[in-house]
N, C-alpha and C positions, 0 to 999 in steps of 0.2 A: 570596508564592506565585509559582512560576516560570512563565515563558512556555511556552505549548504551541504549537510550530511545526507547521503542517499542510502536508505536502508531497504534492500530488495528482498521480497519474499522468496522462499526457497524454490518454488516451482516456476519462477520467471524464466524466460528464454535465456539461452547460454550467455548472450551478450550482456544480460543484466541491465543495469541502468546506464550503461556506457553511452547509448544514443542520447538519453536525456542529459547526461553530464556534458556532452559536447554542446548541446543546445544551451546549457546554462553555464558555459565556460566563464562568463563574466561574473558569476556569483560564487566563485571558488568552490566548485563541487568536490566532495570527498565521498567516494563510494566505499562503503564498509563491506566486509566479507559476509557472505551468506552462511547461515548455519541451519541445520534441520530442526533444531529445538529452540523455540522462542526464548525460553528461560536462559539457555546457554548464550544465545545471541545477545540478549540484553546485558549480561555480565561482560561479554567481550566488548560490546560497544561503549559501555560506560566510561572506559578509560580513554576512548578516542574522541568522542563527541565533545567539542569545546562548549564553554558557557556562551549563551546568547546566540547559538547557531540557528539557522533555518534547518528544519527536518522535513525530509520527503520520504514516505514509506509506502510500501505496497503489501497488500494482503495481510498475513499474520505478523509481518514486521511492524504493523501498526500497533500491536499489543505492547511491544517494547518501546516504540517511538513515543507513544503517549506518556509513558512513565519518564522517559528521558526528557521530553519537552517540559514536563513539570519540574524535574530535578535540576535541569540545566538552564532554566529560565529562557527557553527558546524564543527566538524572535518571531517565528511563525511555524506552522505545522501543516503539511499537505499529506493527505491520506488517500491513496488509490485503493479502491475495492477493499475497504478495511475489514479486518477480523480482529475484534477486541474481546470476543468470548466465543465459546462453543455451545450453541444452543441445540435443542433437539433436532431441528432441521439440518443444521450443519453436521451434527454427529451422524445422522442417517446417511448423508452424502459421503462422509468420510468412511463409514463402515462399508458402503457399497464399493468404494475404491479399495479398501482392504481386501474385500472378497476378490476383486479383479486382480489385485497384485499377486494373489496366490496362484493365479494362472499364468504368471510371467509378465515381463515388461510390455510385450506387445498387447496383451489383454488389458493391462492397466492403461496404456496409452489410448486404446480404443474407447475404453470406458470413460476416461477423463476428458477427452476432447469435447463432447457435447456439454459437459459441465463447465469447462474452463474457457472455451473459445467462442467468439461471436460469429455471426453469420457470414461476415465478409471473409474472415480467415478460413472458415470451413468451406466456402465456395470458391475462393480465389487465391488462398494463401498456401498452396500445397508445399511450396519450397520452405516457407517460414514454419509451417506445421511440422515438416520433416525434420528441420533443424531443432525445433523444440523437443520433438519426440526423441531424437538421438541424444540430446542433452540429458534426458531423464535417466539414461543408463549410468551416469556418473553420480547419481544422487542416492542418498539413503532414504528411499521412499517409505520404507517401513517405519523408520524412526520419526519421519515427518508426520505420518498419519497418527502414530501413537501420541506424539507430543500435542497435536492439535485436538485429539479426542480428550486429552486431559488438561486443555488450556484453562487456566483460572479466569474468572470473570474480571476483565480489566476496566469495566465501565466506571468504577469508583475513581480511577485515576484521571478520567476526563474532568471530574469536578475540580481537580487541582490546577487545571490549565489557566494561564493568564494571557496566552498569546492568541492571535487570530488563527482560525483553522479553516482550511479548504478541503472539502471531501469531494473526490471525483470518482464517479462510478460509470460502468457501462450500462446503458439503458436496457440491454438484453442479457445482463449477467444473471445466470441462474445459480451460480455457486455462492456468491455473496450478493443477493438481490438488493434493490434500492432501500428496503427497510433497514438493512444493516447500516447504511450511510445515514439514514434519517435518525437512527438511534444515537449515533455519534453526535449529530447536531443537537438533539434534545438533551443529551447529558452534558454538553459543553456549556459552561457558564458564560454569560456576557462579560466583556472586559472593557476597560476604559477607552480602548482605541477602536471600538466598533462592535460588530456582531461577534458572538463567540464562535460560531461555525456557520459555514455556508455550504450547501450541497449543489453540485453540478453533475448532470448526467450527459454522456456522449452517445448519440444515436448510433445504432448498428454495432456497438461494441459489447463484448462479453467481459469476462473476469480479467483478461489481460489487457485492459484498456490502455495503458501507456504504450503498448506495442501495437495495438490494433489501430490506433489513431495517434501516432507519435507527434505529428505536427501540432494538432490542436491541444494535446496533453501538455506539450512543452510550452506552447503559447500561454495556456492557462497558468501554469506554474510560474513562468517568468514574470507575467504581469502581476501575479499575487506577491511574489518576492519583492519586486520593485516597489509595489505599493506598501508592503510591510516595512521595507527599509526606509521609506520616505516618511513614515509616521513620526510626528513630533508632538510631544505633549498630548493634547486631547484630540488629535486628528483622527479621522476615521479611515479604517482599511476598506470597509465596504459601506455603501450608501452615500448619500449626498453630504458634502461639507457645508 
């Protein structure tokens, strides 16, 4: 069974992908370190991700994960709330967060919450939101914002993929809305084992979808990995056999 490399976006909760790794323990999860700048993260991950691994990435980690999936002939690729380029809408959101950061961490956290959190967490997840906010104090938020504002367009690398791709989004994500996931689907080519990419949205979730609905997120990923590992020859990952 192949390794499953977990590439976590920089603003994920402090626990990162540990809960997902626990749920995927049978799939040899390997959680890679988070870095503020996607280009630096990609270089650091290149020496760690093995050939033929499954890749699971969140947010801007998708930018590097797509390239690694092509380079390492990945078995499959799962993208949560993917960011593969910085368009005008995303830049506007990032610039608003830059302005908030000048007012201090508390101001940044207040400004970021409605962009990044879904309705359930905002209404009922005070403890989880508090832990996430506290974790921000250990991050290079300025470096992260600058790096995302200058993020190169990574869509061309989607054309190089030969593995099945699952895109999972929060239905109420306003930071990386559904069209970001649809763009990944449209740029991913079909492959011999089934559809190039499939998009799934989880109701009531925002940008932090793997943590807002961890059970369903883990179930989707586990089912997708098992299906991908079971592919033989011309078998389909999605659709009817």
